[in-house]
VOZA-593329 format. One record per residue (C-alpha): x, y, z; residue number from 1; residue in one letter. Coordinates in steps of 0.25 Angstrom, whole numbers, plus 5000, padded with zeros to 4 digits. Example, Ala and Ser with C-alpha at 12.3 -4.5 7.8 and 13.67 -1.06 7.14 Angstrom:
   px   py   pz   i aa
 5049 4982 5031   1  A
 5055 4996 5029   2  S
This chain:
   px   py   pz   i aa
 4970 5440 4741   1  M
 4956 5437 4747   2  S
 4953 5437 4762   3  K
 4949 5422 4760   4  R
 4963 5419 4754   5  T
 4970 5426 4765   6  L
 4961 5418 4775   7  A
 4965 5405 4769   8  L
 4980 5409 4769   9  I
 4979 5413 4784  10  G
 4972 5400 4787  11  A
 4984 5392 4780  12  T
 4994 5400 4787  13  I
 4988 5396 4800  14  V
 4989 5382 4797  15  S
 5003 5383 4793  16  I
 5006 5391 4806  17  I
 4999 5380 4814  18  Y
 5006 5369 4806  19  G
 5020 5375 4809  20  V
 5017 5378 4824  21  T
 5017 5363 4827  22  F
 5031 5361 4824  23  T
 5036 5375 4829  24  I
 5029 5373 4842  25  A
 5035 5359 4843  26  K
 5049 5365 4842  27  D
 5047 5374 4854  28  V
 5040 5363 4863  29  M
 5044 5357 4872  30  P
 5059 5359 4870  31  K
 5059 5374 4873  32  Y
 5045 5377 4878  33  V
 5035 5367 4884  34  D
 5021 5367 4878  35  A
 5013 5374 4888  36  Y
 5024 5385 4889  37  G
 5023 5387 4874  38  F
 5008 5388 4875  39  I
 5009 5399 4885  40  L
 5018 5407 4876  41  M
 5008 5404 4864  42  R
 4996 5408 4871  43  V
 5002 5420 4879  44  G
 5008 5426 4866  45  G
 4996 5424 4858  46  S
 4987 5430 4869  47  T
 4996 5443 4869  48  I
 4995 5444 4854  49  L
 4980 5442 4853  50  F
 4978 5453 4864  51  W
 4987 5462 4857  52  L
 4981 5460 4843  53  V
 4967 5462 4850  54  W
 4972 5475 4857  55  G
 4977 5480 4844  56  C
 4964 5477 4836  57  S
 4956 5484 4847  58  R
 4965 5496 4846  59  M
 4963 5496 4831  60  S
 4948 5493 4832  61  A
 4950 5481 4823  62  A
 4943 5472 4834  63  V
 4931 5478 4842  64  R
 4930 5477 4857  65  E
 4923 5465 4862  66  E
 4920 5460 4876  67  K
 4919 5445 4879  68  M
 4906 5441 4886  69  D
 4908 5435 4899  70  R
 4899 5423 4895  71  A
 4909 5419 4884  72  D
 4921 5419 4893  73  F
 4919 5404 4898  74  P
 4919 5400 4883  75  R
 4932 5409 4881  76  I
 4939 5402 4892  77  I
 4936 5388 4887  78  W
 4940 5393 4873  79  A
 4953 5398 4879  80  A
 4955 5384 4886  81  F
 4952 5375 4874  82  F
 4957 5385 4863  83  G
 4970 5390 4870  84  V
 4974 5383 4883  85  A
 4971 5368 4881  86  L
 4972 5369 4866  87  N
 4986 5375 4866  88  M
 4992 5368 4878  89  L
 4988 5354 4873  90  S
 4993 5357 4859  91  F
 5007 5362 4862  92  F
 5009 5351 4873  93  K
 5004 5341 4863  94  G
 5013 5347 4852  95  L
 5025 5347 4861  96  S
 5023 5331 4863  97  L
 5019 5327 4848  98  T
 5024 5331 4834  99  S
 5019 5343 4825 100  P
 5013 5334 4815 101  I
 5005 5325 4825 102  S
 5000 5338 4832 103  A
 4995 5345 4819 104  S
 4988 5332 4814 105  V
 4980 5331 4827 106  I
 4976 5346 4826 107  M
 4969 5343 4813 108  V
 4958 5335 4822 109  S
 4953 5349 4827 110  T
 4942 5351 4817 111  P
 4937 5337 4821 112  M
 4937 5340 4835 113  I
 4930 5353 4833 114  V
 4919 5345 4826 115  L
 4917 5335 4837 116  V
 4917 5347 4848 117  L
 4907 5354 4839 118  S
 4898 5342 4839 119  A
 4899 5341 4854 120  I
 4898 5355 4858 121  I
 4889 5362 4848 122  I
 4882 5349 4843 123  K
 4887 5350 4829 124  E
 4883 5339 4820 125  R
 4893 5329 4815 126  M
 4892 5320 4802 127  Q
 4897 5306 4801 128  K
 4909 5310 4793 129  R
 4913 5320 4803 130  M
 4912 5309 4814 131  V
 4920 5299 4806 132  F
 4930 5311 4803 133  G
 4932 5313 4818 134  I
 4934 5299 4821 135  I
 4945 5298 4810 136  L
 4952 5311 4815 137  G
 4951 5306 4830 138  L
 4958 5292 4825 139  I
 4969 5300 4818 140  G
 4971 5309 4830 141  T
 4971 5297 4840 142  A
 4981 5289 4830 143  F
 4990 5301 4830 144  L
 4990 5303 4845 145  I
 4992 5288 4849 146  L
 5002 5285 4838 147  Y
 5008 5298 4832 148  G
 5022 5297 4837 149  K
 5030 5308 4832 150  S
 5045 5313 4830 151  V
 5053 5324 4835 152  G
 5049 5330 4849 153  N
 5036 5322 4850 154  A
 5038 5317 4864 155  T
 5024 5312 4867 156  N
 5016 5312 4854 157  A
 5004 5304 4859 158  S
 5001 5314 4870 159  L
 5005 5326 4861 160  G
 4995 5322 4850 161  N
 4984 5320 4861 162  F
 4987 5334 4866 163  L
 4986 5340 4852 164  V
 4973 5333 4851 165  F
 4968 5339 4864 166  V
 4972 5353 4858 167  N
 4964 5350 4845 168  A
 4952 5346 4854 169  T
 4954 5358 4863 170  S
 4955 5368 4851 171  Y
 4943 5361 4844 172  G
 4934 5364 4857 173  L
 4939 5378 4857 174  Y
 4934 5380 4842 175  L
 4921 5375 4846 176  V
 4920 5384 4859 177  M
 4924 5397 4853 178  V
 4915 5397 4841 179  K
 4905 5406 4848 180  K
 4915 5415 4854 181  L
 4922 5417 4840 182  M
 4908 5421 4834 183  D
 4906 5431 4846 184  K
 4919 5438 4847 185  Y
 4930 5444 4839 186  N
 4941 5434 4838 187  A
 4952 5443 4844 188  F
 4943 5446 4856 189  T
 4941 5431 4858 190  F
 4955 5426 4856 191  V
 4962 5436 4865 192  K
 4953 5430 4877 193  W
 4955 5416 4873 194  I
 4970 5417 4873 195  Y
 4971 5425 4885 196  L
 4963 5415 4893 197  I
 4970 5404 4886 198  G
 4984 5410 4891 199  F
 4979 5410 4905 200  I
 4975 5395 4904 201  M
 4989 5391 4898 202  V
 4997 5399 4908 203  L
 4997 5389 4919 204  P
 5002 5378 4910 205  F
 5012 5386 4902 206  G
 5018 5395 4912 207  W
 5028 5385 4918 208  G
 5033 5380 4905 209  E
 5034 5394 4900 210  F
 5043 5398 4912 211  Q
 5051 5386 4909 212  A
 5055 5390 4895 213  V
 5070 5393 4894 214  N
 5070 5405 4884 215  W
 5085 5406 4884 216  S
 5087 5392 4878 217  L
 5076 5393 4868 218  M
 5081 5395 4854 219  P
 5077 5407 4846 220  T
 5069 5400 4836 221  D
 5060 5394 4847 222  M
 5056 5409 4851 223  Y
 5052 5410 4836 224  W
 5044 5397 4837 225  K
 5036 5401 4850 226  I
 5033 5415 4843 227  G
 5028 5408 4831 228  F
 5018 5399 4839 229  V
 5013 5412 4847 230  V
 5012 5422 4835 231  V
 5009 5413 4823 232  F
 5003 5400 4828 233  S
 4994 5407 4838 234  T
 4992 5421 4836 235  F
 4993 5423 4820 236  L
 4986 5410 4817 237  T
 4974 5415 4825 238  Y
 4974 5428 4817 239  L
 4975 5421 4804 240  L
 4963 5412 4808 241  N
 4955 5424 4811 242  L
 4958 5429 4797 243  L
 4954 5415 4791 244  S
 4941 5414 4799 245  M
 4936 5427 4794 246  R
 4937 5422 4779 247  E
 4936 5407 4780 248  L
 4926 5398 4786 249  K
 4930 5391 4799 250  P
 4930 5377 4792 251  T
 4939 5383 4781 252  T
 4949 5388 4792 253  V
 4948 5374 4799 254  A
 4953 5367 4787 255  V
 4967 5374 4788 256  F
 4969 5366 4801 257  V
 4971 5354 4792 258  Y
 4984 5361 4786 259  L
 4991 5361 4799 260  Q
 4996 5347 4799 261  P
 5001 5349 4785 262  V
 5009 5361 4789 263  F
 5014 5355 4802 264  A
 5018 5342 4795 265  T
 5026 5349 4784 266  V
 5033 5359 4794 267  F
 5036 5348 4805 268  A
 5042 5338 4795 269  I
 5050 5349 4787 270  S
 5057 5352 4800 271  L
 5059 5338 4804 272  G
 5050 5340 4817 273  K
 5040 5328 4813 274  D
 5038 5317 4803 275  E
 5026 5310 4797 276  L
 5022 5296 4802 277  T
 5011 5286 4798 278  L
 5003 5289 4811 279  V
 5003 5304 4808 280  K
 4999 5302 4793 281  I
 4988 5292 4797 282  V
 4983 5301 4808 283  S
 4983 5313 4799 284  A
 4975 5306 4788 285  I
 4964 5302 4799 286  L
 4963 5316 4805 287  I
 4963 5323 4792 288  F
 4952 5313 4786 289  T
 4944 5315 4799 290  G
 4945 5331 4798 291  V
 4941 5330 4783 292  Y
 4928 5322 4786 293  L
 4925 5331 4798 294  V
 4927 5344 4790 295  T
 4922 5341 4776 296  Q
 4909 5347 4772 297  K
 4897 5338 4768 298  K
């Protein structure tokens, strides 16, 4: 099996894990753990794993020693804020209020957001079809935020959908900001600092909710689901993305984001956690059409 085939399989596994995560995390929140408390577990656990792997890699000489330039730390701090703190806090809080399908559909708008931010920050030129695609995607997202009422534990779908959109915007800004850093440093050197600083940022928000967790009343399967989010949805997906990025173009890897709503929908409906509605279908069509117009080649 070629390295490219392995990379494609890895990228597909990442999409499956992310798609499943929408429903698994929703089972935990907010009944057993509130959103910010869950984020503290996710970021804290992943930070420990990243530093352990980096330490083991250094001992085996798989990763060379690198020192971060002081001039890069302001950008690293902002990257930690948008890529870990604001990104995860808004996503899990939004997911706790809305449904898995709605959240996964809104996340597809991330490539469009990246394009807009690239045009603003690094002056990347946009064509007319891209502008039209962005408008279609924003209409679909706004439609879902305003009218995408959901079933199950969606206590405030409108606010939840808006927070998921904030998460997508934050992550898009993070991708634009870290491009130079990723070219300059080894990925493990970079990510261990991003997560450590991000953990410090989320600590004030999540500590109270973390302390409020009643571990004795939590079913055993919830422990497994929390562990799944920490180990698979955060740590493992990052490692698989590293494998994919070595063999595939970034644009190819980005295409796999569009599979997440498919897997999220199949998993959520199969477990009876959500259902398809006309609003969700129309919103998905608008968003996917917008993404297609934005990302297609000339």
